[in-house]
KOLKOLKE-941637 format. One record per residue: residue in one letter; x, y, z of N, C-alpha, C, O in turn. Coordinates in Angstrom, 3 decimals. Example, Ala and Ser with C-alpha at 12.3 -4.5 7.8 and 13.67 -1.06 7.14 Angstrom:
// KOLKOLKE-941637
> a,13.190,-5.690,7.800,12.300,-4.500,7.800,13.200,-3.300,7.800,14.236,-3.319,8.465
> s,12.850,-2.250,7.080,13.670,-1.060,7.140,12.900,0.030,7.870,13.409,1.138,8.039
//
This chain:
// KOLKOLKE-941637
> x,-9.350,-8.282,13.387,-8.097,-8.471,13.919,-7.532,-9.896,13.216,-8.182,-10.787,12.668
> x,-6.217,-9.790,13.416,-5.843,-11.061,12.724,-6.013,-12.165,13.393,-6.050,-12.227,14.622
> x,-6.118,-13.022,12.687,-6.356,-14.359,13.573,-5.370,-15.492,13.491,-5.275,-16.010,12.378
> x,-4.705,-15.923,14.345,-3.458,-17.136,13.943,-3.994,-18.293,13.140,-3.457,-18.749,12.130
> x,-5.223,-18.763,13.752,-5.621,-20.058,13.241,-6.232,-19.946,11.630,-6.308,-20.892,10.846
> x,-6.637,-18.556,11.367,-6.909,-18.436,10.214,-5.885,-18.208,9.087,-6.170,-18.285,7.891
> x,-4.854,-17.965,9.503,-3.516,-17.733,8.736,-3.400,-18.614,7.651,-3.331,-18.111,6.529
> x,-3.358,-20.130,7.800,-2.654,-20.613,6.664,-3.569,-20.759,5.565,-3.184,-21.452,4.623
> x,-4.881,-20.153,5.501,-5.546,-20.311,4.443,-5.736,-18.779,3.827,-6.137,-18.491,2.700
> x,-5.393,-18.018,4.730,-5.026,-16.400,4.434,-3.821,-16.525,3.398,-3.931,-16.377,2.181
> x,-2.924,-16.755,3.931,-1.707,-17.125,3.219,-1.749,-17.873,1.905,-1.020,-17.524,0.977
> x,-2.490,-18.779,1.816,-2.620,-19.344,0.544,-3.529,-18.426,-0.667,-3.337,-18.539,-1.878
> x,-4.554,-17.501,-0.023,-4.930,-16.528,-0.588,-4.181,-15.392,-1.261,-4.307,-14.855,-2.362
> x,-3.392,-15.211,-0.279,-2.490,-13.942,-0.555,-1.401,-14.364,-1.548,-1.018,-13.618,-2.450
> x,-0.950,-15.527,-1.351,0.069,-16.256,-2.561,-0.642,-15.869,-3.999,-0.159,-15.313,-4.985
> x,-1.916,-16.351,-3.759,-2.195,-16.392,-5.119,-2.715,-15.148,-5.791,-2.855,-15.032,-7.009
> x,-3.072,-13.947,-4.615,-3.353,-12.745,-5.159,-1.934,-12.119,-5.629,-1.831,-11.685,-6.776
> x,-0.911,-12.080,-4.787,0.221,-11.307,-4.829,1.226,-12.254,-5.830,2.306,-11.679,-5.963
> x,1.190,-13.084,-6.306,2.531,-13.787,-6.885,3.326,-12.809,-7.887,2.907,-12.265,-8.909
> x,4.720,-12.744,-7.233,5.184,-11.807,-8.284,6.753,-11.748,-7.820,7.136,-12.701,-7.141
> x,7.456,-10.977,-8.047,9.014,-11.107,-8.114,9.511,-10.100,-6.901,8.847,-9.148,-6.491
> x,10.812,-10.499,-6.406,11.187,-9.353,-5.558,11.977,-8.544,-6.367,12.699,-8.920,-7.290
> x,11.773,-7.259,-5.913,12.588,-6.152,-6.480,14.070,-6.167,-7.138,14.490,-5.351,-7.958
> x,14.603,-7.012,-6.726,16.084,-7.109,-6.959,16.180,-7.957,-8.353,17.156,-7.869,-9.098
> x,15.037,-8.798,-8.617,15.224,-9.431,-10.051,14.967,-8.595,-11.075,15.480,-8.774,-12.179
> x,13.970,-7.380,-10.758,13.675,-6.390,-12.027,14.587,-5.519,-12.156,15.004,-5.191,-13.267
> x,15.097,-4.941,-10.883,15.903,-3.537,-10.978,17.528,-3.654,-10.330,18.013,-4.566,-9.661
> x,18.038,-2.608,-10.714,19.394,-2.583,-10.154,19.000,-1.842,-8.822,17.849,-1.521,-8.526
> x,20.323,-1.581,-7.932,20.431,-1.076,-6.918,20.734,0.298,-6.972,21.468,0.651,-7.895
> x,20.277,1.251,-6.085,20.862,2.882,-6.206,22.197,2.483,-5.211,22.005,1.769,-4.227
> x,23.142,2.838,-5.436,24.041,2.845,-4.404,24.118,4.115,-3.247,24.621,3.909,-2.142
> x,23.605,5.341,-3.605,23.467,6.114,-2.799,22.692,5.914,-1.798,21.489,5.736,-1.985
> x,23.212,5.908,-0.609,22.532,5.249,0.844,22.094,6.710,1.786,21.738,6.732,2.965
> x,22.194,7.441,1.198,21.897,8.847,2.307,20.592,8.694,3.093,19.501,8.278,2.703
> x,20.870,9.011,3.961,19.762,8.800,5.039,18.261,10.036,4.913,18.393,11.084,4.280
> x,17.345,9.784,5.397,16.411,10.920,5.378,16.787,12.056,5.581,17.579,12.119,6.521
> x,16.449,13.470,4.862,16.896,14.376,4.819,15.894,15.749,5.642,16.288,16.909,5.762
> x,14.556,15.203,6.119,13.749,16.171,6.659,12.108,15.127,6.746,11.889,14.034,6.225
> x,11.507,15.689,7.306,9.956,15.270,7.417,9.278,16.593,7.290,9.874,17.663,7.171
> x,7.865,16.419,7.327,7.097,17.100,7.352,5.530,16.793,7.550,5.316,15.914,8.385
> x,4.318,17.392,6.895,3.168,17.044,6.887,2.364,17.347,6.052,2.734,18.296,5.361
> x,0.943,16.747,5.699,0.340,17.075,4.491,-1.400,16.931,5.120,-1.948,15.933,5.589
> x,-1.853,18.070,4.949,-3.306,18.082,5.606,-4.017,17.822,4.237,-3.506,18.155,3.168
> x,-5.178,17.231,4.340,-5.748,16.676,3.366,-7.261,16.045,3.614,-7.290,14.929,4.134
> x,-8.497,16.670,3.285,-9.703,16.285,3.590,-9.856,16.013,5.080,-10.316,14.898,5.327
> x,-9.621,16.649,5.948,-9.603,16.556,7.246,-8.930,15.853,7.997,-9.270,15.676,9.167
> x,-7.491,15.141,7.301,-6.599,14.176,8.386,-4.987,15.142,7.837,-4.763,15.685,6.755
> x,-4.317,15.067,8.780,-3.432,15.434,8.533,-2.042,14.417,8.665,-1.586,14.308,9.803
> x,-1.513,13.847,7.818,-0.352,12.772,7.247,0.890,13.188,7.612,1.101,14.357,7.288
> x,1.855,12.602,8.215,3.199,12.705,8.720,3.826,12.362,7.226,3.343,11.447,6.559
> x,4.893,13.129,6.766,5.568,12.666,5.619,7.309,12.698,5.996,7.844,13.089,7.032
> x,7.930,12.144,4.767,9.135,11.972,5.251,10.056,11.921,3.850,9.884,11.127,2.926
> x,11.006,12.895,3.922,11.807,12.665,2.338,12.979,11.629,2.726,13.684,11.368,3.700
> x,12.764,11.147,1.280,13.678,9.780,1.374,14.522,9.991,-0.165,13.906,9.710,-1.193
> x,15.748,10.427,-0.236,16.135,10.580,-1.355,15.731,11.714,-2.037,16.000,12.776,-1.474
> x,15.196,11.768,-3.024,14.777,13.240,-3.953,12.962,13.142,-3.906,12.197,13.962,-4.415
> x,12.596,11.944,-3.172,11.294,11.993,-3.000,10.691,12.232,-1.606,11.305,11.996,-0.566
> x,9.424,12.725,-1.668,8.682,12.773,-0.152,7.361,12.105,-0.227,6.562,12.288,-1.146
> x,7.140,11.184,0.963,6.277,10.350,0.966,5.429,10.312,1.969,6.086,10.389,3.006
> x,4.126,10.219,2.225,3.271,10.035,3.338,3.673,8.736,4.050,3.740,7.714,3.367
> x,3.925,8.689,5.264,4.127,7.679,5.877,3.081,7.109,6.962,3.215,6.690,8.112
> x,2.190,7.245,6.263,0.336,6.871,6.867,-0.189,6.333,5.303,-0.022,6.884,4.215
> x,-0.897,5.021,5.641,-1.527,4.677,4.546,-2.979,5.608,4.562,-3.696,5.879,5.525
> x,-3.112,5.951,3.254,-4.243,7.062,2.975,-5.519,6.509,3.581,-5.676,5.295,3.719
> x,-6.392,7.363,3.928,-7.610,7.238,4.560,-8.624,8.237,4.110,-9.648,8.479,4.750
> x,-8.348,8.720,3.156,-9.568,9.816,2.727,-10.979,9.118,2.510,-10.899,7.997,2.006
> x,-12.013,9.490,2.743,-13.254,9.392,2.109,-13.759,9.901,0.990,-14.715,9.371,0.423
> x,-13.143,11.034,0.531,-13.520,11.847,-0.666,-12.128,11.874,-1.537,-10.966,11.753,-1.149
> x,-12.610,12.056,-2.723,-11.586,12.513,-3.885,-11.313,14.074,-3.534,-11.846,14.824,-2.717
> x,-10.282,14.263,-4.464,-9.903,15.960,-4.078,-11.001,16.882,-4.684,-11.069,18.023,-4.227
> x,-11.503,16.667,-5.253,-12.728,17.528,-5.747,-13.920,17.334,-4.513,-14.965,17.964,-4.680
> x,-13.841,16.820,-3.775,-15.081,16.950,-2.452,-16.000,15.512,-2.662,-16.568,15.048,-1.673
> x,-16.106,14.904,-3.845,-16.824,13.930,-4.133,-16.787,12.794,-3.221,-15.639,12.351,-3.184
> x,-17.674,12.078,-2.391,-17.635,10.828,-1.789,-17.003,9.428,-2.632,-17.219,9.239,-3.830
> x,-16.516,8.873,-2.113,-15.719,7.819,-2.532,-16.465,6.607,-2.196,-16.228,6.193,-1.061
> x,-17.368,5.878,-2.934,-18.031,4.747,-2.522,-17.631,3.715,-1.629,-16.806,2.874,-1.986
> x,-18.224,3.707,-0.327,-17.921,2.669,0.599,-18.580,1.367,0.461,-19.739,1.246,0.858
> x,-17.835,0.202,-0.161,-18.433,-0.893,-0.411,-18.215,-2.097,0.574,-17.127,-2.669,0.644
> x,-19.520,-2.526,1.485,-18.957,-3.532,2.478,-19.433,-5.052,1.910,-19.076,-6.117,2.414
> x,-20.132,-4.933,0.995,-20.668,-6.111,0.292,-19.994,-6.911,-0.460,-19.552,-6.306,-1.437
> x,-19.723,-7.985,-0.440,-18.660,-8.935,-1.308,-19.054,-9.092,-2.518,-18.102,-8.954,-3.286
> x,-19.937,-9.297,-2.997,-20.576,-9.207,-4.236,-20.578,-8.050,-5.041,-20.298,-8.102,-6.239
> x,-20.934,-6.811,-4.344,-20.700,-5.435,-4.966,-19.320,-5.277,-5.244,-18.924,-4.928,-6.356
> x,-18.354,-5.583,-4.021,-17.236,-5.300,-4.565,-16.421,-5.900,-5.618,-15.435,-5.389,-6.150
> x,-16.942,-7.040,-5.860,-15.888,-7.911,-7.061,-16.774,-7.654,-8.257,-16.507,-8.154,-9.350
> x,-17.705,-6.969,-8.086,-18.389,-6.491,-9.845,-18.584,-5.175,-9.925,-19.461,-4.758,-10.682
> x,-17.777,-4.253,-9.133,-17.823,-2.982,-9.224,-16.857,-2.481,-10.188,-15.699,-2.892,-10.268
> x,-17.372,-1.584,-10.912,-16.443,-0.962,-12.246,-16.135,0.490,-12.037,-15.751,1.177,-12.982
> x,-16.285,0.968,-10.865,-15.728,2.547,-10.573,-15.232,2.549,-9.242,-15.233,1.557,-8.513
> x,-14.841,3.589,-8.958,-13.708,3.613,-7.834,-14.614,3.443,-6.334,-15.702,3.991,-6.155
> x,-13.896,2.541,-5.286,-14.739,2.344,-4.138,-13.520,2.249,-2.909,-12.315,2.015,-3.000
> x,-14.304,2.508,-1.856,-13.188,2.034,-0.530,-13.481,1.074,0.314,-14.505,0.461,0.012
> x,-13.021,0.777,1.127,-13.705,-0.281,2.632,-12.283,-0.371,3.691,-11.071,-0.301,3.489
> x,-13.147,-0.564,4.907,-12.172,-0.736,5.913,-11.799,-2.331,5.804,-12.594,-3.124,5.299
> x,-10.817,-2.640,6.201,-10.262,-4.076,6.204,-11.501,-4.782,7.137,-11.998,-4.209,8.106
> x,-11.891,-6.081,6.680,-12.998,-6.611,7.590,-14.516,-5.603,7.898,-15.386,-5.819,8.742
> x,-14.448,-4.667,7.061,-15.849,-3.405,7.093,-15.406,-3.127,8.654,-16.401,-2.646,9.196
> x,-14.384,-3.224,9.555,-14.085,-2.737,10.881,-13.478,-1.246,10.738,-12.257,-1.201,10.585
> x,-14.327,0.237,10.777,-13.669,1.324,10.781,-12.814,1.483,11.581,-11.918,2.312,11.421
> x,-12.922,0.648,12.705,-11.845,1.184,13.840,-10.236,0.856,13.412,-9.275,1.449,13.902
> x,-10.144,-0.330,12.285,-8.875,-0.204,11.747,-8.173,0.926,11.290,-6.954,1.076,11.380
> x,-9.048,1.784,10.755,-8.948,3.056,9.596,-7.681,3.811,10.311,-6.638,4.008,9.688
> x,-7.839,4.160,11.489,-6.857,5.363,11.962,-5.330,4.554,12.075,-4.355,5.236,12.390
> x,-5.179,3.236,11.835,-3.887,2.875,12.179,-3.542,2.527,10.587,-2.587,3.012,9.979
> x,-4.347,1.746,10.125,-4.049,1.012,8.778,-4.671,1.549,7.529,-4.595,1.136,6.372
> x,-5.332,2.610,8.062,-5.846,3.147,6.152,-7.053,2.505,5.804,-7.484,1.608,6.530
> x,-7.739,2.904,4.632,-8.581,2.393,3.571,-8.067,1.219,2.860,-6.902,0.915,3.114
> x,-8.688,0.528,2.050,-8.524,-0.557,1.064,-9.137,0.414,-0.104,-10.260,0.906,0.001
> x,-8.463,0.588,-0.986,-9.018,1.302,-2.310,-9.000,0.299,-3.521,-8.115,-0.555,-3.563
> x,-10.100,0.393,-4.659,-9.785,-0.647,-5.645,-8.988,0.456,-6.673,-8.878,1.673,-6.522
> x,-8.545,-0.286,-7.619,-7.616,0.459,-8.582,-8.529,1.510,-9.584,-8.040,2.446,-10.217
> x,-9.747,1.186,-9.571,-10.621,2.038,-10.050,-10.293,3.837,-9.535,-9.978,4.875,-10.116
> x,-10.608,3.387,-8.036,-10.289,5.349,-7.392,-8.932,5.364,-7.677,-8.680,6.567,-7.736
> x,-8.154,4.901,-7.838,-6.642,5.425,-8.268,-6.997,6.037,-9.408,-7.024,7.266,-9.353
> x,-7.295,5.494,-10.491,-7.321,5.771,-11.932,-8.181,6.903,-12.166,-8.251,7.252,-13.345
> x,-8.846,7.554,-11.336,-9.575,8.771,-11.296,-8.606,9.804,-11.387,-8.882,10.805,-12.049
> x,-7.357,9.688,-10.734,-6.505,10.899,-10.605,-6.551,11.680,-9.571,-5.789,12.613,-9.314
> x,-7.937,11.097,-8.645,-8.256,12.455,-7.903,-8.212,11.777,-6.489,-9.032,12.329,-5.755
> x,-7.598,10.864,-5.920,-6.967,10.573,-4.671,-6.177,11.378,-4.082,-6.398,11.477,-2.875
> x,-5.198,12.093,-4.547,-4.142,12.928,-4.234,-4.621,14.587,-4.366,-5.214,15.041,-5.344
> x,-4.252,15.311,-3.247,-4.164,16.564,-3.338,-3.443,17.144,-4.240,-2.644,16.296,-4.636
> x,-3.240,18.400,-4.939,-2.756,19.034,-5.827,-1.008,19.060,-5.267,-0.704,19.208,-4.083
> x,-0.151,18.911,-6.224,1.185,18.764,-5.784,1.656,17.256,-5.426,2.832,16.894,-5.448
> x,0.740,16.575,-5.149,0.750,15.089,-4.826,0.525,13.930,-5.829,-0.060,14.205,-6.876
> x,0.900,12.765,-5.624,0.217,11.745,-6.582,0.317,10.602,-5.937,1.130,10.445,-5.027
> x,-0.587,9.585,-6.381,-0.543,8.199,-5.937,0.731,7.514,-6.577,1.011,7.494,-7.775
> x,1.381,7.006,-5.626,2.936,6.605,-6.310,2.763,5.657,-7.409,1.929,4.761,-7.281
> x,3.497,5.762,-8.529,3.729,5.474,-9.736,4.709,3.741,-9.421,5.338,3.363,-8.433
> x,4.478,3.176,-10.541,5.502,1.597,-10.325,6.947,2.624,-10.102,7.803,2.527,-9.223
> x,6.858,3.553,-11.163,8.724,3.967,-11.180,8.755,4.726,-9.795,9.816,4.635,-9.178
> x,7.963,5.299,-9.349,8.126,5.731,-7.773,8.377,4.691,-7.145,9.581,4.684,-6.890
> x,7.875,3.805,-6.761,8.149,2.255,-5.880,9.482,1.758,-6.098,10.085,1.330,-5.113
> x,10.113,1.741,-7.366,11.351,1.271,-7.873,11.913,2.193,-7.285,12.253,1.797,-6.170
> x,12.249,3.451,-7.497,12.868,4.289,-7.153,13.620,4.316,-5.624,14.773,4.352,-5.195
> x,12.117,4.270,-5.028,12.424,4.299,-3.405,13.112,2.862,-3.270,14.254,2.915,-2.814
> x,12.631,1.589,-3.583,13.243,0.477,-3.253,14.749,0.478,-3.501,15.650,0.204,-2.709
> x,14.820,0.871,-4.857,16.548,1.064,-4.954,17.498,1.840,-4.466,18.685,1.593,-4.678
> x,17.064,2.944,-3.704,17.385,4.052,-2.806,17.623,3.326,-1.644,18.753,3.401,-1.163
> x,16.724,2.592,-1.061,17.045,2.006,0.069,17.798,0.519,0.157,17.807,-0.219,1.143
> x,18.386,0.292,-1.051,19.255,-0.979,-0.938,18.864,-2.149,-1.596,19.595,-3.134,-1.499
> x,17.845,-2.205,-2.241,17.277,-3.316,-3.083,16.265,-3.908,-2.413,16.042,-3.722,-1.217
> x,15.434,-4.848,-3.365,14.320,-5.825,-2.919,14.311,-6.447,-1.614,13.523,-6.459,-0.669
> x,15.415,-6.949,-1.858,15.857,-8.208,-0.824,15.883,-7.955,0.357,15.708,-8.873,1.158
> x,16.107,-6.650,0.794,16.184,-6.210,2.112,15.303,-5.054,2.681,15.105,-4.708,3.846
> x,14.839,-4.566,1.503,13.626,-3.205,1.751,12.439,-3.481,2.635,12.069,-2.573,3.378
> x,11.796,-4.638,2.639,10.815,-4.712,3.526,11.256,-4.672,5.016,10.482,-4.243,5.872
> x,12.486,-5.116,5.321,12.669,-5.089,6.715,13.177,-3.292,7.415,13.196,-2.794,8.540
> x,13.523,-2.806,6.018,14.103,-1.459,6.408,12.855,-0.500,6.260,12.958,0.619,6.763
> x,11.726,-0.832,5.633,10.807,-0.006,5.211,9.759,-0.203,6.315,9.151,0.797,6.696
> x,9.476,-1.441,6.887,8.207,-1.735,8.028,8.459,-0.946,9.030,9.573,-0.548,9.370
> x,7.174,-0.642,9.650,7.191,-0.072,11.006,7.926,-0.743,12.063,8.293,-1.917,12.023
> x,8.129,0.134,13.076,8.584,-1.026,14.283,7.493,-1.292,15.040,7.854,-1.711,16.140
> x,6.456,-1.239,14.944,5.204,-1.951,15.872,3.968,-2.392,14.694,3.840,-1.851,13.596
> x,3.312,-3.255,15.112,1.928,-3.251,14.261,2.132,-4.725,13.338,1.177,-5.305,12.821
> x,3.060,-5.033,13.275,3.085,-6.450,12.588,2.855,-7.774,13.423,3.218,-7.873,14.595
> x,2.180,-8.846,12.678,2.047,-9.664,13.257,3.420,-10.475,14.097,4.580,-10.479,13.685
> x,2.974,-11.056,15.219,4.024,-11.676,15.622,5.332,-11.045,16.079,6.359,-11.631,16.421
> x,5.099,-9.751,16.019,6.484,-8.906,16.426,7.364,-8.904,15.442,8.502,-8.497,15.676
> x,6.975,-9.400,14.037,7.908,-9.428,13.112,8.104,-7.803,12.121,8.176,-7.580,10.912
> x,8.131,-7.087,13.113,8.618,-5.833,12.850,9.837,-5.176,11.775,10.712,-5.916,11.326
> x,9.792,-4.101,11.521,11.135,-3.578,10.973,11.935,-2.613,11.715,11.825,-2.195,12.868
> x,12.926,-2.307,10.606,13.859,-1.048,11.634,13.497,0.253,11.236,13.811,1.267,11.859
> x,12.738,0.219,10.043,12.048,1.491,9.691,13.249,2.572,9.665,13.180,3.652,10.252
> x,14.203,2.200,9.014,15.569,2.984,8.642,15.285,4.428,8.448,15.811,5.400,8.989
> x,14.299,4.358,7.523,14.197,5.680,6.584,12.802,6.281,7.114,12.371,7.263,6.508
> x,12.339,5.963,7.791,10.988,6.568,8.614,9.748,6.577,7.575,8.876,7.447,7.564
> x,9.814,5.475,6.711,8.763,5.225,5.944,7.556,4.588,6.913,6.484,5.193,6.917
> x,7.664,3.647,7.555,6.251,3.356,8.675,5.564,2.300,7.752,4.343,2.248,7.904
> x,6.093,1.447,6.827,5.037,0.468,6.321,4.243,-0.032,7.296,4.741,-0.554,8.294
> x,2.675,0.089,7.089,1.857,-0.537,8.097,1.010,-1.630,7.012,0.458,-1.282,5.968
> x,1.077,-3.154,7.613,0.314,-4.207,7.125,-1.133,-3.885,7.082,-1.826,-4.147,8.065
> x,-1.682,-3.300,5.953,-3.676,-3.170,6.065,-3.906,-4.411,5.473,-5.064,-4.780,5.669
> x,-3.212,-5.221,4.800,-4.007,-6.481,4.368,-4.504,-6.083,2.723,-3.913,-5.287,1.993
> x,-5.481,-6.698,2.447,-6.101,-6.627,1.055,-7.732,-6.956,1.243,-8.441,-7.120,2.236
> x,-7.970,-6.971,-0.154,-9.499,-7.349,-0.201,-9.624,-8.149,-1.862,-9.643,-7.486,-2.899
> x,-9.687,-9.406,-1.828,-9.665,-10.050,-3.087,-10.856,-9.412,-4.090,-11.898,-8.861,-3.733
> x,-10.320,-9.687,-5.611,-11.164,-8.879,-6.605,-11.953,-10.204,-7.122,-12.889,-10.152,-7.919
> x,-11.452,-11.369,-6.565,-12.402,-12.594,-6.734,-13.453,-12.739,-6.226,-14.466,-13.070,-6.843
> x,-13.388,-12.507,-4.971,-14.452,-12.864,-4.116,-14.779,-11.882,-3.285,-15.738,-12.202,-2.583
> x,-14.307,-10.647,-3.049,-14.399,-9.460,-2.110,-14.151,-10.162,-0.816,-14.978,-9.921,0.064
> x,-13.236,-10.936,-0.540,-12.910,-11.595,0.917,-11.803,-10.619,1.198,-11.044,-10.152,0.348
> x,-11.796,-10.329,2.662,-10.597,-9.602,3.153,-9.638,-10.846,3.570,-9.980,-12.026,3.640
> x,-8.278,-10.264,3.843,-7.253,-10.824,4.506,-6.052,-10.182,4.985,-5.927,-8.993,4.693
> x,-5.271,-10.659,5.568,-3.893,-10.585,6.035,-3.827,-8.943,6.841,-2.831,-8.222,6.783
> x,-4.878,-8.647,7.438,-4.456,-7.531,8.322,-3.628,-7.674,9.035,-3.789,-8.701,9.695
> x,-2.356,-6.897,9.377,-1.504,-7.073,10.412,-0.375,-8.305,9.932,0.611,-8.625,10.597
> x,-0.675,-8.750,8.952,0.584,-9.800,8.495,1.401,-9.486,7.126,2.539,-9.859,6.843
> x,0.466,-8.663,6.319,1.114,-8.150,4.953,0.325,-6.867,4.740,-0.767,-6.456,5.133
> x,1.254,-6.415,4.002,0.938,-4.899,3.597,0.672,-4.934,1.906,1.463,-5.642,1.281
> x,-0.255,-4.310,1.215,-0.194,-4.170,-0.298,-0.224,-2.913,-0.725,-0.953,-2.234,-0.002
> x,0.261,-2.317,-1.595,0.071,-0.992,-2.006,-0.101,-0.821,-3.540,0.743,-1.262,-4.320
> x,-1.144,-0.212,-3.922,-1.184,0.092,-5.261,-0.195,1.068,-6.090,0.307,1.979,-5.431
> x,0.079,0.997,-7.204,0.802,1.858,-7.783,-0.205,2.628,-8.648,-1.383,2.310,-8.490
> x,0.031,3.438,-9.397,-1.248,4.103,-10.618,-0.576,3.786,-11.681,-0.462,4.716,-12.480
> x,-0.068,2.757,-11.992,0.116,2.292,-13.328,-0.577,1.057,-13.446,-0.720,0.173,-12.602
> x,-1.024,1.132,-14.727,-1.801,-0.286,-15.098,-0.683,-1.145,-15.855,0.422,-0.739,-16.216
> x,-1.257,-2.508,-16.023,-0.477,-3.576,-16.420,-1.516,-4.279,-17.353,-1.961,-5.382,-17.036
> x,-1.918,-3.625,-18.542,-2.675,-4.098,-19.730,-4.424,-3.539,-19.108,-4.699,-2.601,-18.360
> x,-5.115,-4.301,-19.615,-6.712,-3.657,-19.395,-7.176,-3.740,-17.764,-7.692,-2.903,-17.024
> x,-6.784,-5.030,-17.571,-7.558,-5.321,-16.151,-6.670,-5.453,-14.841,-7.193,-5.749,-13.767
> x,-5.160,-5.196,-14.983,-4.342,-5.620,-13.826,-3.881,-4.135,-13.792,-4.364,-3.258,-14.508
> x,-2.682,-3.917,-12.684,-2.204,-2.887,-12.491,-1.113,-3.204,-11.264,-1.456,-3.805,-10.247
> x,-0.022,-2.816,-11.448,1.055,-2.792,-10.552,1.008,-2.531,-9.237,0.522,-1.465,-8.859
> x,1.513,-3.476,-8.319,1.679,-3.179,-6.709,2.963,-3.513,-6.148,3.929,-3.908,-6.800
> x,2.921,-3.337,-4.922,4.006,-3.554,-4.052,3.833,-4.507,-2.772,2.751,-4.169,-2.292
> x,4.237,-5.270,-2.190,3.665,-6.159,-1.399,5.030,-6.545,-0.105,6.150,-6.808,-0.543
> x,4.831,-6.540,1.171,5.430,-6.539,2.087,4.564,-7.613,3.190,3.395,-7.585,3.576
> x,5.489,-8.373,3.437,5.063,-9.774,4.354,5.718,-9.915,5.846,6.914,-9.748,6.080
> x,4.684,-10.265,6.849,5.479,-10.242,8.095,6.604,-11.082,8.017,7.565,-10.564,8.587
> x,6.877,-12.310,7.471,7.606,-13.246,7.789,8.740,-13.027,6.599,9.232,-14.082,6.200
> x,9.163,-11.976,6.055,10.091,-12.128,4.890,10.634,-10.418,4.651,9.884,-9.449,4.536
> x,11.740,-10.412,4.630,12.640,-9.582,4.226,12.442,-8.417,3.319,12.696,-7.239,3.568
> x,11.880,-8.999,2.076,11.893,-8.360,0.796,10.578,-7.469,0.970,9.827,-7.359,1.940
> x,10.534,-6.595,-0.873,9.538,-6.217,-1.003,9.218,-6.867,-2.542,10.146,-7.012,-3.338
> x,8.119,-7.166,-2.816,7.637,-7.585,-3.848,6.551,-6.866,-4.934,5.523,-6.294,-4.570
> x,6.965,-7.004,-6.270,6.482,-6.380,-7.131,5.636,-7.106,-7.973,6.294,-7.782,-8.763
> x,4.248,-7.242,-8.126,3.414,-7.909,-8.956,2.092,-7.281,-9.183,1.550,-6.444,-8.462
> x,1.677,-7.762,-10.208,0.522,-6.951,-10.822,-0.979,-7.955,-10.051,-0.808,-9.109,-9.658
> x,-2.230,-7.309,-9.972,-3.248,-7.896,-9.807,-4.577,-7.169,-10.111,-4.489,-5.942,-10.140
> x,-5.739,-7.684,-10.332,-6.851,-7.476,-10.797,-7.335,-5.913,-9.938,-7.391,-5.613,-8.745
> x,-7.614,-5.196,-11.152,-7.659,-3.737,-10.666,-9.345,-3.682,-9.540,-9.669,-2.705,-8.865
> x,-9.827,-4.472,-9.601,-10.840,-4.461,-8.839,-10.633,-4.853,-7.487,-11.579,-4.611,-6.739
> x,-9.395,-5.528,-6.866,-9.053,-5.641,-5.559,-8.599,-4.641,-4.845,-8.434,-3.611,-5.500
> x,-8.319,-4.579,-3.641,-8.420,-3.635,-2.919,-6.788,-3.726,-2.355,-6.204,-4.810,-2.352
> x,-6.156,-2.515,-1.901,-4.923,-2.144,-1.409,-4.908,-1.052,-0.730,-5.908,-0.334,-0.722
> x,-3.802,-0.728,-0.049,-3.921,0.469,0.668,-3.100,1.794,-0.451,-2.983,1.653,-1.668
> x,-2.728,2.739,0.158,-2.163,3.896,-1.050,-1.717,4.516,-0.221,-2.282,4.846,0.822
> x,-0.017,4.914,-0.751,0.786,5.926,-0.349,0.535,7.094,-1.512,0.054,6.989,-2.640
> x,1.067,8.278,-0.772,1.291,9.386,-1.715,2.557,9.772,-1.510,3.181,9.621,-0.460
> x,3.034,10.381,-2.719,4.356,11.032,-3.020,4.425,12.239,-3.709,3.517,12.578,-4.468
> x,5.573,13.031,-3.486,5.932,13.944,-4.569,7.244,14.270,-4.537,7.867,14.013,-3.507
> x,7.860,14.844,-5.562,9.229,15.280,-5.800,9.999,16.124,-4.739,9.369,16.573,-3.781
> x,11.091,16.317,-4.845,11.373,17.306,-3.962,12.539,18.156,-4.901,13.075,19.169,-4.451
//
């Protein structure tokens, strides 16, 4: 559970992890403001995820919580901090190693798990950097997309969003690639893209409870973030 007393230290850690730029500073805004045109479900590895169509994309509206790859292989669950920060293959964990958080906020995965290409079922994919850009442009640009995409509940200090498009962004927090420490459950959400940035980094998107925007940044591939799946309509 998020502790307010711990937040100042957590904020510093997350700032160091997520230093990046608002999406508006790197991408133009799509003027098509059409609202969602439908929704559905995705059944995968024992879980049923709700989905929503936003523009020409269909997204899962829950953070991924699979324990297995699409070939049935178990994804290693790493609880030890040292083991996490030194891992060089796919891994998952619950924030604070508390499995009770998973039903709402999903698992955190390192980017090595994403890069296997086996986190998503056939016909779906882990969102690429371009997928995230397309979504954020569609909903009006990075400076306001955070509020529009945040869930209507589940965010620290009642700093919830309007969830205008049904995306239901939830703050699963993150896990440091440098120390293995957990941070920011309920106060920030970080989502991997499947797009690398050099040999050791990968692109991600971040939303904070105290801010209206969505931020694009790169982080160490050994770090832990949430995952969303997408497909084209």
